[in-house]
N, C-alpha and C positions, 0 to 999 in steps of 0.2 A: 504493501499498501505508502503509494507515495506520498512523501507529510509535503502538508499545507501552510506551502511559505510564507505567503505571502500575512494566511488567518491567524498564524498564529508570533506574526510581527504583530498584525490589530491588536490582536490579545494584550498584547504587552502597553501598545501602544498606548492602550485606554488601560488595562491596568495602571502603566504609572501615573499617565493621569490625574486618575484619580485623589492614587496617596498623595502625585505632590500637591492637589491642589488644597489635597487635604488639609497637610502633615507640613510640607514642604520636603527640601532636597536632606534637608540633618535631622526631620522629623520620620525619614520610615526607612527601611534598607528593601535591594534590591531582591532577596528571598522574601522580604511579604508580596513584592510585585511580583515574585513570580509565584508564589499561590495567588497570587487574586486571579492571572493568566493564567493559573493550571499548567507552568508550563517547569523544566525544573530552572536553578538560578543560570546550569551554561545556559540557555537558550539567551538568555539574555541578556548573557555577556559575548554571544556572540555572534548575533543580535546590532544591536545598540553598546556596545563595552561597556564600560563601569562608568558608576551613577552618576557623576558626572556629566560623562558624556551625555547621557538618557537623559540627566535633567535639559540640558540646550536644545537637544534633541525636541522632546515636549514641547518648548519656548517656543522655540524657533516654529512646528510646524500650526500653533494655535493663533502667533501671531503671521505671517500665511497664510492660514486664512479666513484671519479677520483684512488682511491687506486683499485680499483676493475679493473677497463677498462684500465692499466696498472700497470701489476706485475710486480716486479725486484725480476727478475734472473739473474744472473753478470757469464757466464765464464772466460770475460777478459776486459779489455776497451770498444774494438763498445758496450759491450752491454751500461756497463754506456750511452753510445753518446745515441742508438736508445729507450733506455728507457727516456732519456729527448725529443728522437725529436718525442715518442710516449705520450711524456709528453705536451709538445705544444700544437701540435695539433689535441688534450683535453679540450686543455683551449681556443686554438684558438675558436672549438667549444663551447664552452663553460664558456664564456668572466666572465659568474656572480659570477665565484668559488672567481677569484684572488680580486673580487669587499668585493667579503663577508667574508676575510682573513683581505684583511684590513679597514672595518669599524668594525675587532673585533679588530683589532692592534687596531683604533684607542678610543675603550672605554676600554681598556682591563685594569681592575685593581690590575695584579695580576695573577688573576686566572679568571678562565672558569668554567660550570657546568663541566661539562665533563672533563679537566682538565687532569683526570688515564688516560681513553680510548683513547683518544689521543695521550696522552704522548706514549701511546703501543703501540700506531700503528705508532708513525714518530720511537722509539725506534729499532720497527723490521726494518726498511728501514734499520740506521742505523747498525743491528748490522749485514744485507744483505752485504755491503757493509766491517764490524767488519777484518768478514769473507772470502770472497774478496784476502781483503791483506791479514790478515796472511798464507792465500792461497799460494799468492804469485803470484797469477791472474789481481792485477792492484797497481798505487801508492802510496804503503802507508808512504808514506810522512801527509798527511795530516790528522787529529784526520779524525775519520769517520762520526763521524755525521755534520760535521765542512764539511767532503766533500756531506756527504747527500744535507746541506744544500742552499748549489753553486747550485747544480744538480739544486733543484728546485727552484731557484732564477733564475735561470736563463729560466724555463721553465716558467716561470706567470709575469716577469716582462712585458713583450711586451701587455699580455693582463691586467693587472693591469696600466700601465701606458700609455695607445695607444698612445696622445697626445706628451709626448717627444721619442718614435719611430716614428711619425709621421714626428717631428720637426729634427729628428736624420737622419730619409731614409728620410727625402722626400715627400714628395707628389702633384703631376699637378700642381705648376704651384708658388712652396715655394722657395725658395734659395735657397734648398739643395735635389734639386728637380732631382727623380731615374729615373721619367717619370715610376714611378707605381703605383697607386689605388694599398693598402697592402693590400684589398678586392680580387683585381684581381687573384689571385694565383699564380701573377709574384713573389710578391715581401716577400709574402708567403710563400715564396719556398725557398728564400733567406733567409728568416730568423732561417727558420727551419735548415737548411742548418748551419748557423751561427752558433742556437741551438748544437748540434749533433757533432760538430769539438768543441768543445768548450767542451765537457762532459766527450769529446774519451782523450781530451788533458792532462784533471786536471786528468784523472783515470791512463792514457799511465805514465810505469815506465820510 
């Protein structure tokens, strides 16, 4: 019987994603990932390398998935707002991404294994902002890299710090009660509208 290499790699990837998102790279082990994936630990090492390499692969895979799902094409401030809205939607559906990036930041020692490739990915986003600024399509007050970072922060922090979002916007029975559960759609729609509005305002001359 032929070994299903791609199926096994997918199981390992999904197991590692769940473990790293929940516990961070220092809070789990290759053994735990292997058990969750129902493979032996040698398979993990053979396909992905050690835990540091596996964590980098997972973060890069999730970042690339967001970039592919939410491209950035700017003809004016509305495009920056809608980019932020789509990024918010994606991260609401995939909250593990924000958690992975936070864990990565906590473990940061000044460089990550695939920093050059990741830097190129982010630089391309900043370049799109810079090109739109030079063309007069959006406001040029902010450095393009700073503007991109601010927009990314607007879209991700709801997932990265749900406890703060809950305390600020309220949940049933809380002092700041808005009357809406953030998972029911109504509060999520308000949050998305705020993200879109803020990003659009940042980009409006």
